Residue frames relative to the residue before (quaternion, step in Angstrom):
aa qw qx qy qz dx dy dz
M 1.0000 0.0000 0.0000 0.0000 0.00 0.00 0.00
A 0.5199 -0.6577 0.4482 0.3102 3.57 -0.91 0.91
D 0.3941 -0.6882 0.5612 0.2370 3.55 -1.09 0.81
L 0.2940 -0.8033 0.4952 0.1522 3.57 -0.33 1.24
F 0.6491 0.5246 -0.3300 0.4411 3.61 1.20 -0.26
E 0.5295 0.6804 -0.3985 0.3130 3.58 1.10 -0.62
P 0.6806 0.4965 -0.3286 0.4270 3.67 0.81 -0.80
F 0.7156 0.4589 -0.2584 0.4589 3.59 1.15 -0.49
V 0.5910 0.5493 -0.3693 0.4611 3.60 1.28 -0.10
K 0.1352 -0.8621 0.4882 0.0154 3.57 -0.48 1.21
N 0.8083 0.0819 -0.0542 0.5805 3.61 1.20 -0.16
E 0.7090 -0.4741 0.3152 0.4162 3.57 -1.31 0.22
R 0.6133 0.5505 -0.3545 0.4418 3.59 1.01 -0.71
Q 0.6696 0.4874 -0.3005 0.4731 3.59 0.87 -0.89
Q 0.6359 0.5186 -0.3329 0.4646 3.59 1.02 -0.74
R 0.6383 0.5215 -0.3249 0.4637 3.58 1.01 -0.79
L 0.6653 0.4906 -0.3024 0.4746 3.57 0.94 -0.85
L 0.6398 0.5184 -0.3216 0.4674 3.58 1.02 -0.80
D 0.6411 0.5191 -0.3218 0.4647 3.60 0.99 -0.80
K 0.6077 0.5448 -0.3454 0.4632 3.57 1.07 -0.72
A 0.6699 0.4903 -0.2936 0.4739 3.58 0.90 -0.94
A 0.6415 0.5328 -0.3257 0.4456 3.59 1.01 -0.79
R 0.6315 0.5301 -0.3366 0.4549 3.60 0.99 -0.79
I 0.6744 0.4762 -0.2973 0.4796 3.56 0.92 -0.90
A 0.6192 0.5679 -0.3413 0.4214 3.59 0.99 -0.84
D 0.6496 0.5189 -0.3197 0.4544 3.58 0.96 -0.83
K 0.6730 0.5009 -0.2977 0.4556 3.59 1.01 -0.79
V 0.7150 0.4520 -0.2756 0.4566 3.58 0.79 -0.99
K 0.5509 0.6177 -0.3918 0.4017 3.59 1.15 -0.55
A 0.6511 0.5411 -0.3146 0.4293 3.58 1.02 -0.80
R 0.7124 0.4488 -0.2588 0.4734 3.60 1.18 -0.46
V 0.3604 0.7614 -0.4775 0.2496 3.59 1.25 0.08
P 0.6474 0.5169 -0.3588 0.4301 3.67 0.79 -0.79
E 0.6478 0.5209 -0.3172 0.4565 3.60 1.01 -0.78
S 0.7030 0.4574 -0.2808 0.4666 3.58 0.82 -0.96
E 0.6078 0.5458 -0.3493 0.4590 3.59 1.12 -0.62
E 0.6844 0.4920 -0.2861 0.4557 3.57 0.93 -0.90
K 0.7805 0.3647 -0.1755 0.4764 3.57 0.85 -0.99
A 0.2827 -0.7712 0.5118 0.2516 3.61 1.24 -0.37
T 0.5338 0.5849 -0.4180 0.4451 3.53 0.95 0.99
F 0.4569 -0.6283 0.5428 0.3192 3.54 -1.31 0.33
P 0.3862 -0.7515 0.4774 0.2411 3.62 -0.49 1.11
L 0.4931 -0.6630 0.4809 0.2932 3.57 -0.88 0.94
E 0.6062 0.5726 -0.3534 0.4240 3.58 1.09 -0.69
N 0.6032 0.5542 -0.3572 0.4488 3.60 1.10 -0.65
L 0.6612 0.4950 -0.3011 0.4766 3.55 0.98 -0.86
Q 0.6279 0.5352 -0.3314 0.4576 3.57 1.03 -0.74
D 0.6319 0.5211 -0.3257 0.4724 3.59 1.05 -0.75
L 0.6520 0.5150 -0.3078 0.4636 3.57 0.97 -0.87
K 0.6750 0.4883 -0.2903 0.4708 3.57 0.96 -0.86
A 0.6355 0.5500 -0.3276 0.4316 3.58 1.00 -0.82
E 0.7080 0.4200 -0.2438 0.5127 3.59 1.13 -0.66
N 0.4351 -0.7076 0.4453 0.3342 3.62 1.30 0.14
F 0.2371 0.8040 -0.5076 0.1994 3.56 1.20 0.60
V 0.7106 0.5207 -0.2742 0.3856 3.57 0.83 -1.06
S 0.7050 0.4489 -0.2712 0.4775 3.61 1.18 -0.39
L 0.4035 0.7686 -0.4390 0.2316 3.62 1.24 -0.15
P 0.6926 0.4841 -0.3237 0.4256 3.69 0.86 -0.72
L 0.5649 0.6332 -0.3851 0.3628 3.60 1.18 -0.40
P 0.5788 -0.5365 0.4688 0.3968 3.58 -1.24 0.38
K 0.6486 -0.5634 0.3505 0.3729 3.57 -1.15 0.63
E 0.6312 0.5574 -0.3497 0.4106 3.60 1.03 -0.66
Y 0.7057 0.4032 -0.2622 0.5202 3.58 1.25 -0.26
G 0.6676 -0.5299 0.2978 0.4299 3.58 1.23 0.29
G 0.5768 0.5891 -0.3821 0.4174 3.57 1.24 0.21
E 0.4531 -0.6632 0.5111 0.3061 3.55 -1.31 -0.29
N 0.4023 -0.7522 0.4543 0.2568 3.56 1.30 0.27
I 0.1019 0.8365 -0.5319 0.0827 3.57 0.92 0.90
S 0.4790 -0.6571 0.5069 0.2860 3.53 -1.19 0.63
L 0.6633 -0.4685 0.3832 0.4401 3.55 -1.29 0.15
Y 0.6237 0.5476 -0.3322 0.4480 3.58 0.95 -0.88
E 0.6820 0.4839 -0.2869 0.4674 3.59 0.89 -0.93
M 0.6364 0.5220 -0.3396 0.4553 3.58 0.98 -0.76
L 0.6578 0.5113 -0.3175 0.4529 3.59 0.94 -0.82
L 0.5977 0.5543 -0.3571 0.4560 3.59 1.03 -0.74
M 0.7057 0.4693 -0.2605 0.4624 3.55 0.86 -1.00
Q 0.6667 0.5026 -0.3095 0.4550 3.57 0.92 -0.87
E 0.6512 0.5115 -0.3177 0.4620 3.57 0.97 -0.82
R 0.6737 0.4881 -0.2965 0.4691 3.59 0.94 -0.90
L 0.6256 0.5335 -0.3343 0.4607 3.58 1.02 -0.75
A 0.6565 0.5276 -0.3037 0.4454 3.59 1.02 -0.82
V 0.5436 0.5890 -0.4125 0.4330 3.60 1.17 -0.38
G 0.6746 0.4571 -0.2830 0.5059 3.57 1.14 -0.62
D 0.7730 -0.1873 0.1524 0.5867 3.58 0.87 -0.95
G 0.3906 -0.7549 0.4851 0.2055 3.54 -0.51 1.21
S 0.6334 0.5500 -0.3397 0.4253 3.58 0.96 -0.80
T 0.6530 0.5036 -0.3141 0.4704 3.57 0.96 -0.85
S 0.6538 0.5213 -0.3098 0.4525 3.57 0.95 -0.88
L 0.6841 0.4777 -0.2990 0.4630 3.58 0.78 -0.96
S 0.6523 0.5419 -0.3154 0.4258 3.56 0.95 -0.90
I 0.7439 0.3854 -0.2375 0.4916 3.57 0.65 -1.07
G 0.5292 0.6384 -0.4019 0.3884 3.58 1.21 -0.38
W 0.6118 0.5387 -0.3569 0.4563 3.60 1.06 -0.66
H 0.6524 0.5018 -0.3100 0.4760 3.58 0.92 -0.88
M 0.6690 0.5148 -0.3061 0.4401 3.57 0.84 -0.99
G 0.6825 0.4985 -0.2851 0.4521 3.55 0.92 -0.92
I 0.6383 0.5271 -0.3250 0.4574 3.56 0.99 -0.84
M 0.6805 0.4790 -0.2990 0.4670 3.57 0.91 -0.89
M 0.6154 0.5294 -0.3464 0.4701 3.59 1.08 -0.64
E 0.6659 0.5061 -0.3011 0.4580 3.57 0.92 -0.90
L 0.6832 0.4815 -0.2951 0.4630 3.58 0.87 -0.91
S 0.6442 0.5260 -0.3176 0.4555 3.59 1.12 -0.66
E 0.7447 0.4330 -0.2130 0.4610 3.57 1.00 -0.84
Q 0.7796 0.2870 -0.1417 0.5383 3.57 1.11 -0.65
T 0.4440 -0.6867 0.5076 0.2715 3.56 -1.20 0.44
L 0.0913 0.8166 -0.5590 0.1111 3.55 0.65 1.14
W 0.7600 0.2527 -0.1317 0.5841 3.56 1.14 -0.73
T 0.5645 -0.5413 0.4733 0.4054 3.55 -1.26 0.27
K 0.6773 -0.5232 0.3253 0.4022 3.57 -1.19 0.52
D 0.6792 0.4971 -0.3115 0.4410 3.59 0.87 -0.88
K 0.6615 0.4949 -0.3154 0.4670 3.59 1.03 -0.71
F 0.6293 0.5082 -0.3368 0.4820 3.57 1.05 -0.71
E 0.6549 0.5201 -0.3252 0.4415 3.59 0.89 -0.86
L 0.5791 0.5882 -0.3703 0.4261 3.58 1.10 -0.66
I 0.7495 0.3752 -0.2257 0.4965 3.59 0.73 -1.02
A 0.6109 0.5628 -0.3576 0.4268 3.60 1.05 -0.68
K 0.6667 0.4840 -0.3056 0.4774 3.59 0.96 -0.79
E 0.6264 0.5342 -0.3354 0.4579 3.57 1.03 -0.72
V 0.6885 0.4566 -0.2757 0.4914 3.57 0.98 -0.84
G 0.7149 0.4773 -0.2660 0.4363 3.57 0.82 -1.00
E 0.7694 0.3660 -0.1933 0.4866 3.58 0.87 -0.95
N 0.8107 0.2761 -0.1141 0.5035 3.57 0.94 -0.90
K 0.3995 -0.7540 0.4412 0.2779 3.58 1.37 0.12
K 0.2330 0.7745 -0.5462 0.2179 3.57 0.97 0.86
V 0.2525 -0.7687 0.5762 0.1156 3.56 -1.20 0.64
V 0.1114 -0.8114 0.5736 -0.0141 3.53 -0.97 1.00
N 0.0276 0.7676 -0.6398 -0.0249 3.55 -1.27 0.45
R 0.4914 -0.6256 0.5105 0.3264 3.53 -1.26 0.43
A 0.1585 -0.7388 0.6467 0.1041 3.54 -1.22 0.64
A 0.1049 0.8401 -0.5144 0.1362 3.55 -0.18 1.30
S 0.6641 0.5445 -0.3234 0.3974 3.61 0.93 -0.83
E 0.0341 -0.7742 0.6320 0.0084 3.53 -1.16 0.76
A 0.6382 -0.5623 0.3652 0.3784 3.55 -1.14 0.65
A 0.7207 0.4622 -0.2580 0.4477 3.59 0.92 -0.87
T 0.7406 0.4243 -0.2280 0.4685 3.58 1.08 -0.65
G 0.3484 -0.7287 0.5168 0.2839 3.59 1.15 -0.49
S 0.8042 -0.2271 0.1832 0.5179 3.56 -1.13 -0.65
P 0.5072 -0.6556 0.4616 0.3158 3.62 -0.92 0.86
T 0.5954 0.5871 -0.3680 0.4068 3.60 1.13 -0.53
R 0.6185 0.5462 -0.3483 0.4447 3.61 1.23 -0.27
G 0.5603 -0.6777 0.3474 0.3258 3.58 1.29 0.01
G 0.3770 0.7394 -0.4880 0.2701 3.60 1.17 0.32
I 0.4361 -0.6722 0.5326 0.2724 3.57 -1.18 0.63
P 0.4886 -0.6811 0.4498 0.3085 3.63 -0.76 0.95
E 0.3699 -0.6983 0.5638 0.2402 3.54 -1.11 0.72
T 0.4969 0.6087 -0.4312 0.4434 3.57 1.29 -0.17
K 0.1512 -0.8220 0.5481 0.0310 3.58 -0.72 1.11
A 0.1465 -0.7479 0.6413 0.0891 3.53 -1.21 0.72
I 0.0601 -0.8145 0.5766 -0.0247 3.57 -0.51 1.23
R 0.4002 -0.7419 0.4901 0.2217 3.56 -0.74 1.09
E 0.0115 0.7378 -0.6749 0.0018 3.50 -1.21 0.81
G 0.8023 -0.1170 0.0393 0.5840 3.57 -0.09 1.24
N 0.7634 -0.2984 0.2428 0.5189 3.56 -0.69 -1.09
H 0.6156 0.4972 -0.3510 0.5007 3.56 1.23 0.57
Y 0.2674 -0.7104 0.6171 0.2074 3.52 -1.39 0.20
I 0.2318 -0.7287 0.6274 0.1471 3.54 -1.18 0.71
I 0.1080 -0.8272 0.5514 -0.0055 3.56 -0.61 1.19
N 0.0170 0.7745 -0.6312 0.0380 3.51 -1.02 0.96
G 0.4065 0.7032 -0.5178 0.2686 3.55 -0.97 0.85
R 0.2838 -0.7211 0.6019 0.1929 3.52 -1.38 0.01
K 0.1467 -0.7789 0.6071 0.0572 3.54 -0.91 1.01
I 0.2332 -0.7585 0.5937 0.1333 3.55 -1.00 0.88
F 0.8078 0.2909 -0.1977 0.4731 3.57 -1.34 0.16
T 0.3153 0.7446 -0.5244 0.2669 3.59 0.97 0.83
T 0.2747 -0.8177 0.4857 0.1419 3.55 0.04 1.33
M 0.8354 0.0918 -0.1487 0.5211 3.55 -0.96 1.06
A 0.1644 0.8565 -0.4846 0.0675 3.58 1.24 0.36
S 0.7366 0.4643 -0.2552 0.4204 3.58 0.81 -0.97
V 0.7571 0.3658 -0.2103 0.4987 3.62 1.17 -0.38
L 0.4600 0.6866 -0.4501 0.3381 3.62 1.23 0.00
D 0.3896 -0.6972 0.5510 0.2421 3.55 -1.24 0.53
Y 0.7915 0.0776 -0.0299 0.6055 3.57 1.15 -0.68
Y 0.1939 -0.7331 0.6393 0.1273 3.51 -1.29 0.60
I 0.1806 -0.7220 0.6521 0.1443 3.56 -1.11 0.72
V 0.0918 -0.8657 0.4902 -0.0417 3.53 -0.07 1.41
S 0.3189 -0.7339 0.5684 0.1913 3.56 -0.93 0.92
A 0.0788 0.7792 -0.6170 0.0774 3.54 -1.10 0.78
F 0.4522 -0.6280 0.5449 0.3230 3.54 -1.26 0.43
V 0.2190 -0.7901 0.5653 0.0909 3.55 -0.55 1.24
E 0.3587 -0.8087 0.4223 0.1976 3.52 -0.16 1.33
D 0.6964 0.4787 -0.3083 0.4369 3.62 0.85 -0.82
K 0.7134 0.3984 -0.2487 0.5200 3.58 1.23 -0.36
Q 0.2745 -0.7869 0.5031 0.2287 3.57 1.33 -0.24
A 0.6032 0.5081 -0.3547 0.5021 3.52 0.96 1.02
I 0.5114 -0.6077 0.4988 0.3469 3.55 -1.30 0.26
G 0.0492 -0.8068 0.5888 -0.0054 3.54 -0.82 1.02
W 0.3060 -0.7255 0.5880 0.1852 3.53 -1.34 0.29
F 0.1548 -0.7956 0.5841 0.0432 3.54 -0.86 1.05
L 0.3251 -0.7100 0.5906 0.2035 3.56 -1.07 0.81
I 0.0025 -0.8276 0.5564 -0.0744 3.56 -0.50 1.25
A 0.3470 -0.7259 0.5583 0.2023 3.57 -0.76 1.04
K 0.6074 -0.6187 0.3638 0.3407 3.56 -1.04 0.80
D 0.7223 0.4428 -0.2515 0.4679 3.60 1.09 -0.67
T 0.3609 0.7286 -0.4998 0.2986 3.60 1.22 0.34
P 0.5180 -0.6461 0.4486 0.3360 3.64 -0.83 0.88
G 0.7623 0.3391 -0.2774 0.4765 3.55 -0.97 0.95
V 0.6252 0.5131 -0.3348 0.4834 3.58 1.30 -0.14
S 0.1479 0.7798 -0.5976 0.1132 3.57 -0.84 0.97
V 0.3122 -0.7294 0.5809 0.1818 3.54 -1.32 0.36
E 0.1609 -0.7698 0.6125 0.0800 3.56 -0.94 0.96
H 0.3787 -0.7458 0.5050 0.2132 3.56 -0.69 1.12
T 0.0995 0.8170 -0.5516 0.1357 3.57 -0.13 1.33
W 0.5228 0.6783 -0.3936 0.3342 3.59 1.26 -0.31
N 0.2369 0.7606 -0.5693 0.2029 3.58 -0.51 1.17
T 0.2191 0.8194 -0.4893 0.2030 3.51 0.71 1.16
M 0.6442 -0.5189 0.4043 0.3903 3.52 -1.35 0.19
G 0.8214 0.1561 -0.0451 0.5467 3.57 0.88 -0.97
M 0.8208 0.2188 -0.1963 0.4898 3.53 -1.33 0.40
R 0.1218 0.8417 -0.5140 0.1118 3.53 0.99 0.89
G 0.6795 0.5349 -0.2867 0.4122 3.56 1.07 -0.74
T 0.5037 0.6396 -0.4446 0.3735 3.60 1.20 0.14
G 0.2594 -0.8020 0.5049 0.1860 3.59 1.22 -0.36
S 0.2373 0.8164 -0.4928 0.1854 3.57 0.99 0.88
D 0.0418 0.8549 -0.5086 0.0932 3.53 0.58 1.26
D 0.6143 -0.5347 0.4295 0.3903 3.55 -1.36 -0.04
L 0.2363 -0.7372 0.6185 0.1350 3.54 -1.12 0.83
L 0.1609 -0.8005 0.5747 0.0548 3.57 -0.70 1.12
L 0.0886 -0.7793 0.6203 0.0111 3.55 -0.98 0.96
E 0.0352 0.8199 -0.5633 0.0953 3.55 -0.37 1.27
N 0.8192 -0.1995 0.0736 0.5326 3.55 -0.32 1.33
V 0.1905 0.7920 -0.5474 0.1920 3.55 0.90 0.97
K 0.1923 -0.8031 0.5596 0.0707 3.56 -0.63 1.19
L 0.0205 0.8136 -0.5760 0.0767 3.56 -0.63 1.18
H 0.4866 -0.6304 0.5112 0.3233 3.55 -1.09 0.71
E 0.6204 -0.5899 0.3736 0.3571 3.55 -1.07 0.74
D 0.5653 0.6072 -0.3822 0.4071 3.61 1.19 -0.43
L 0.6544 0.5204 -0.3129 0.4506 3.58 1.19 -0.46
L 0.4829 0.5605 -0.4686 0.4827 3.55 1.30 0.31
V 0.0973 -0.8767 0.4711 0.0077 3.56 0.03 1.35
E 0.7951 0.1247 -0.0683 0.5896 3.60 1.19 -0.44
I 0.0980 -0.7349 0.6641 0.0966 3.51 -1.29 0.53
S 0.4879 -0.6711 0.4654 0.3083 3.57 -0.84 0.92
E 0.4239 -0.7238 0.4985 0.2186 3.52 -1.16 0.69
G 0.6496 -0.5538 0.3130 0.4165 3.55 1.00 0.81
K 0.8087 -0.2797 0.2177 0.4695 3.53 -1.01 -0.88
Q 0.3702 0.7317 -0.4982 0.2816 3.57 1.23 0.20
K 0.5114 -0.6621 0.4530 0.3080 3.56 -0.89 0.95
P 0.4280 -0.7176 0.4771 0.2724 3.62 -0.71 1.01
A 0.5210 -0.6356 0.4734 0.3171 3.54 -1.13 0.71
P 0.5836 -0.5701 0.4324 0.3839 3.62 -1.10 0.60
K 0.2364 -0.7743 0.5774 0.1059 3.55 -1.07 0.82
G 0.2823 -0.7990 0.5103 0.1465 3.55 -0.15 1.28
W 0.6238 0.5833 -0.3439 0.3902 3.58 1.03 -0.76
L 0.5587 0.6114 -0.3967 0.3958 3.60 1.18 -0.36
L 0.4972 0.6363 -0.4380 0.3952 3.59 1.26 -0.02
H 0.4530 0.6541 -0.4756 0.3752 3.59 1.22 0.01
I 0.5856 0.5829 -0.3699 0.4249 3.60 1.17 -0.50
P 0.7092 0.4103 -0.2907 0.4941 3.65 0.66 -0.92
A 0.5986 0.5595 -0.3743 0.4343 3.62 1.02 -0.65
C 0.6384 0.5344 -0.3206 0.4518 3.57 0.98 -0.83
Y 0.7290 0.4412 -0.2617 0.4531 3.58 0.72 -1.01
L 0.6079 0.5142 -0.3604 0.4860 3.59 1.12 -0.50
G 0.6088 0.5472 -0.3461 0.4585 3.59 1.11 -0.62
I 0.6269 0.5161 -0.3262 0.4841 3.57 1.04 -0.77
A 0.6504 0.5172 -0.3111 0.4613 3.57 0.97 -0.85
I 0.6278 0.5232 -0.3340 0.4697 3.59 1.03 -0.74
A 0.6347 0.5250 -0.3304 0.4608 3.58 0.98 -0.81
A 0.6550 0.5005 -0.3070 0.4757 3.59 0.97 -0.85
R 0.6350 0.5309 -0.3167 0.4632 3.56 1.00 -0.85
N 0.6728 0.5015 -0.2981 0.4550 3.59 0.87 -0.95
D 0.6733 0.4930 -0.2959 0.4649 3.57 0.94 -0.90
A 0.6414 0.5233 -0.3266 0.4561 3.58 1.02 -0.77
I 0.6519 0.4986 -0.3183 0.4744 3.59 0.99 -0.77
D 0.6217 0.5265 -0.3394 0.4702 3.59 1.00 -0.78
F 0.6510 0.5131 -0.3126 0.4639 3.56 0.94 -0.88
A 0.6799 0.5051 -0.2947 0.4425 3.57 0.84 -0.99
K 0.6921 0.4846 -0.2789 0.4564 3.60 1.00 -0.77
N 0.7601 0.3792 -0.1943 0.4906 3.58 1.21 -0.39
F 0.6619 0.4991 -0.3171 0.4607 3.61 1.20 -0.28
Q 0.0530 0.7877 -0.6085 0.0805 3.53 -0.73 1.13
P 0.2337 -0.7726 0.5743 0.1368 3.59 -0.32 1.20
N 0.5989 -0.6082 0.3797 0.3567 3.59 -1.12 0.56
S 0.5736 0.5809 -0.3819 0.4332 3.58 1.30 -0.02
L 0.7268 0.3829 -0.2195 0.5262 3.58 1.30 -0.21
K 0.4219 -0.6879 0.5318 0.2570 3.55 -1.24 0.50
T 0.7348 0.2934 -0.1903 0.5812 3.56 1.31 -0.10
T 0.6070 -0.4915 0.4396 0.4435 3.56 -1.29 -0.02
I 0.6368 -0.5586 0.3633 0.3880 3.56 -1.19 0.42
S 0.4825 0.6697 -0.4389 0.3551 3.60 1.24 -0.12
E 0.6749 0.4767 -0.2895 0.4831 3.59 1.25 -0.35
V 0.5079 0.6424 -0.4235 0.3874 3.58 1.28 -0.09
P 0.5440 -0.6745 0.3805 0.3230 3.63 -0.67 1.03
H 0.7086 0.4534 -0.3054 0.4462 3.60 0.75 -0.90
V 0.6032 0.5333 -0.3609 0.4706 3.61 1.16 -0.48
K 0.6471 0.5036 -0.3130 0.4793 3.58 0.96 -0.86
Q 0.6072 0.5569 -0.3429 0.4512 3.57 1.07 -0.74
K 0.6890 0.4776 -0.2803 0.4676 3.57 0.89 -0.94
I 0.6180 0.5260 -0.3497 0.4681 3.61 1.02 -0.67
G 0.6554 0.5077 -0.3048 0.4689 3.55 0.97 -0.85
E 0.6428 0.5200 -0.3207 0.4622 3.56 1.02 -0.79
M 0.6187 0.5404 -0.3474 0.4523 3.59 1.00 -0.76
D 0.7078 0.4553 -0.2739 0.4655 3.57 0.81 -0.97
L 0.5941 0.5578 -0.3601 0.4542 3.59 1.10 -0.62
K 0.6875 0.4813 -0.2793 0.4666 3.56 0.86 -0.97
L 0.6680 0.4979 -0.3034 0.4624 3.58 0.93 -0.87
L 0.6345 0.5367 -0.3309 0.4470 3.57 0.97 -0.82
H 0.6504 0.5194 -0.3003 0.4658 3.55 1.00 -0.88
A 0.7324 0.4447 -0.2551 0.4480 3.58 0.64 -1.10
R 0.6906 0.4877 -0.2980 0.4433 3.59 0.89 -0.88
N 0.6392 0.5080 -0.3387 0.4676 3.60 0.95 -0.74
F 0.6207 0.5319 -0.3336 0.4695 3.57 1.04 -0.74
M 0.6795 0.5006 -0.2963 0.4472 3.58 0.82 -1.00
Y 0.7215 0.4456 -0.2658 0.4585 3.58 0.76 -0.99
S 0.6116 0.5400 -0.3630 0.4500 3.61 1.08 -0.53
I 0.6487 0.4864 -0.3186 0.4910 3.59 1.05 -0.73
A 0.6217 0.5335 -0.3418 0.4605 3.61 1.03 -0.73
E 0.6386 0.5162 -0.3204 0.4723 3.58 1.01 -0.79
K 0.6369 0.5167 -0.3299 0.4675 3.57 0.97 -0.81
W 0.6329 0.5337 -0.3215 0.4596 3.59 0.99 -0.84
D 0.7086 0.4673 -0.2618 0.4593 3.58 0.88 -0.95
N 0.7816 0.4024 -0.1790 0.4417 3.55 0.83 -1.03
Q 0.7767 0.2398 -0.1435 0.5645 3.59 1.19 -0.40
P 0.0793 -0.8494 0.5203 0.0383 3.60 0.55 1.13
E 0.6023 0.5762 -0.3632 0.4163 3.58 1.13 -0.54
K 0.7022 0.4517 -0.2638 0.4830 3.60 1.22 -0.35
R 0.3897 0.7641 -0.4555 0.2382 3.60 1.27 -0.05
A 0.6374 0.5578 -0.3370 0.4111 3.57 0.96 -0.79
S 0.7245 0.4197 -0.2392 0.4917 3.60 1.18 -0.49
L 0.5656 0.6388 -0.3652 0.3724 3.58 1.27 0.10
G 0.3345 0.7864 -0.4754 0.2090 3.60 1.22 0.10
S 0.6748 0.5012 -0.3006 0.4507 3.57 0.88 -0.93
E 0.6704 0.5045 -0.3045 0.4510 3.56 0.88 -0.96
L 0.6406 0.5250 -0.3265 0.4554 3.59 0.95 -0.84
A 0.6695 0.4996 -0.2976 0.4621 3.57 0.93 -0.89
V 0.6646 0.5014 -0.3082 0.4604 3.58 0.95 -0.84
V 0.5789 0.5678 -0.3782 0.4466 3.60 1.04 -0.67
K 0.6707 0.5169 -0.3136 0.4297 3.56 0.87 -0.93
I 0.7282 0.4223 -0.2845 0.4588 3.60 0.73 -0.92
V 0.6027 0.5368 -0.3654 0.4637 3.60 1.09 -0.60
A 0.7013 0.4923 -0.2764 0.4352 3.56 0.79 -1.04
T 0.7038 0.4622 -0.2939 0.4523 3.60 0.81 -0.91
N 0.6551 0.4884 -0.3216 0.4784 3.59 1.03 -0.65
V 0.6275 0.5121 -0.3326 0.4831 3.59 1.04 -0.73
A 0.6261 0.5431 -0.3425 0.4424 3.58 0.96 -0.82
S 0.6516 0.5040 -0.3118 0.4735 3.58 0.95 -0.84
E 0.6600 0.5086 -0.3082 0.4590 3.59 0.97 -0.83
V 0.6560 0.5117 -0.3145 0.4570 3.60 0.97 -0.82
V 0.6598 0.4918 -0.3150 0.4728 3.58 0.92 -0.84
D 0.6159 0.5382 -0.3419 0.4628 3.58 1.05 -0.72
L 0.6482 0.5037 -0.3147 0.4766 3.60 0.97 -0.80
A 0.6270 0.5319 -0.3328 0.4617 3.58 1.00 -0.80
M 0.6468 0.5173 -0.3115 0.4658 3.58 0.99 -0.84
R 0.6575 0.5082 -0.3111 0.4611 3.59 1.00 -0.76
I 0.6157 0.5344 -0.3475 0.4633 3.58 1.10 -0.61
V 0.7179 0.4527 -0.2403 0.4712 3.55 0.91 -0.95
G 0.3365 -0.7594 0.4950 0.2550 3.58 1.09 -0.60
G 0.8469 -0.1824 0.1277 0.4830 3.54 -1.18 -0.61
R 0.5796 0.5909 -0.3790 0.4139 3.59 1.11 -0.54
G 0.5602 0.6239 -0.3818 0.3888 3.58 1.18 -0.44
L 0.6641 0.4866 -0.3000 0.4819 3.58 1.24 -0.39
S 0.5410 0.6434 -0.3855 0.3803 3.58 1.29 -0.19
K 0.4784 -0.6608 0.5030 0.2853 3.56 -1.08 0.77
N 0.5380 0.6187 -0.4031 0.4066 3.60 1.26 -0.10
Y 0.7162 0.3139 -0.2100 0.5869 3.57 1.32 -0.21
R 0.5014 -0.6678 0.4633 0.2967 3.58 -1.26 0.30
F 0.4100 0.7451 -0.4636 0.2487 3.58 1.22 -0.08
E 0.6725 0.4926 -0.3188 0.4510 3.58 0.89 -0.85
Q 0.6167 0.5221 -0.3496 0.4742 3.59 1.15 -0.53
Y 0.6152 0.5291 -0.3433 0.4730 3.58 0.98 -0.82
Y 0.6467 0.5423 -0.3087 0.4386 3.56 0.96 -0.95
R 0.6847 0.4692 -0.2797 0.4826 3.58 0.97 -0.87
D 0.6828 0.5257 -0.2955 0.4124 3.55 0.90 -0.94
V 0.6813 0.4916 -0.3245 0.4345 3.61 0.86 -0.84
R 0.5569 0.6004 -0.4046 0.4070 3.59 1.12 -0.42
A 0.6020 0.5841 -0.3564 0.4117 3.57 1.10 -0.68
G 0.5873 0.6111 -0.3650 0.3852 3.57 1.10 -0.62
L 0.6081 0.5695 -0.3479 0.4299 3.56 1.13 -0.60
H 0.7256 0.4252 -0.2313 0.4892 3.58 1.23 -0.45
N 0.5174 0.5855 -0.4393 0.4433 3.57 1.26 0.17
P 0.5268 -0.6473 0.4379 0.3344 3.61 -1.05 0.63
P 0.5955 -0.2205 -0.7708 -0.0506 1.49 -2.16 1.31
M 0.5248 -0.6476 0.4604 0.3054 3.56 -1.17 0.64
D 0.6614 -0.5393 0.3535 0.3832 3.56 -1.17 0.67
D 0.6841 0.5095 -0.3114 0.4188 3.59 0.80 -0.98
M 0.6519 0.5184 -0.3187 0.4524 3.58 1.00 -0.81
V 0.6589 0.5089 -0.3098 0.4593 3.58 0.99 -0.85
I 0.6773 0.4943 -0.2975 0.4566 3.57 0.89 -0.92
Q 0.6411 0.5053 -0.3233 0.4787 3.60 1.01 -0.76
M 0.6258 0.5360 -0.3325 0.4589 3.58 1.05 -0.76
L 0.6646 0.4964 -0.3055 0.4675 3.58 0.92 -0.89
A 0.6418 0.5204 -0.3241 0.4608 3.58 1.02 -0.79
S 0.6517 0.5175 -0.3161 0.4556 3.57 0.96 -0.86
Q 0.6511 0.5060 -0.3181 0.4678 3.57 0.99 -0.79
A 0.6631 0.5137 -0.3079 0.4490 3.58 0.98 -0.82
L 0.7284 0.4551 -0.2337 0.4558 3.58 1.07 -0.77
K 0.4427 0.6956 -0.4633 0.3249 3.56 1.25 -0.02
D 0.5376 -0.6249 0.4617 0.3274 3.57 -1.10 0.75
């Protein structure tokens, strides 16, 4: 079977990073049945990631990282998703956040160094907690109902966050809240063992069950004002975030896994009505070709935009549209590829004895990760209609 990653690996460093992701992918793949049953992120998966120094890769070298590029991160995230999409998507949030904090001055130097040393030296893992039941996706612009009220040189925080990926195994949360004394949205860095912080196991979804995206509860959490690490910049248009391409990379990785399994099935299944395996049946070959056509299109698009991001930093501010389009192209292609794989396998694709039905459920989740299709299409229409 053709190695779909070989055409995108351009040097020994990238091959080494890809091999690292492949080793972890093989390990986490074995735990998929457990995470599917419990709808939790296995602690062992995180231990594997930490053991390979995966979690510190986006950091600058002085903090123990390898300063990986966006292109390199996507290679690793996509390969990891071939083993388990939930693990890839989950750690992708941490990887992207650390890449963003390393490249941009969102935090003061001392605050960045605090988390960078924790990640680089102690392999700590962090994610943002922003979604709330009343506000929906943060990308829609809702104001958090989580409140931060000043008391002297401390803040008291109360609220509940939903969809907090890896909630039960994270070391730090970066939590959004409405900061009353500043009349603005702020972000607080909160260690998991802070009094008043707890996780409620509420995650029970159809797809991406292994992300363990449970609810984070904050009850009278007292934090020093220094842990207010970000304040929103009002109505200023947010800068494009290249690291969010970890989302399409993940779902394309799931599609590759479905494609590989479907080809293996086709090459080995021979019903007694045929003299050959079904891999020689014209309509099966047609579907295999269609899968590779779609993957070739979406992946080349994604990696070309990643290269532009890495090689032309002066143009990053104008890449918002391309980044958004990559996401909707990739997630929709991933769904189409998995659907084709299911059609090749037939009724067996619905059996729990195979992973096809899981791939089918998991890729659907990509349609609900930001940015949403409708927002991207409206944005493109608005740009086209400008005078």
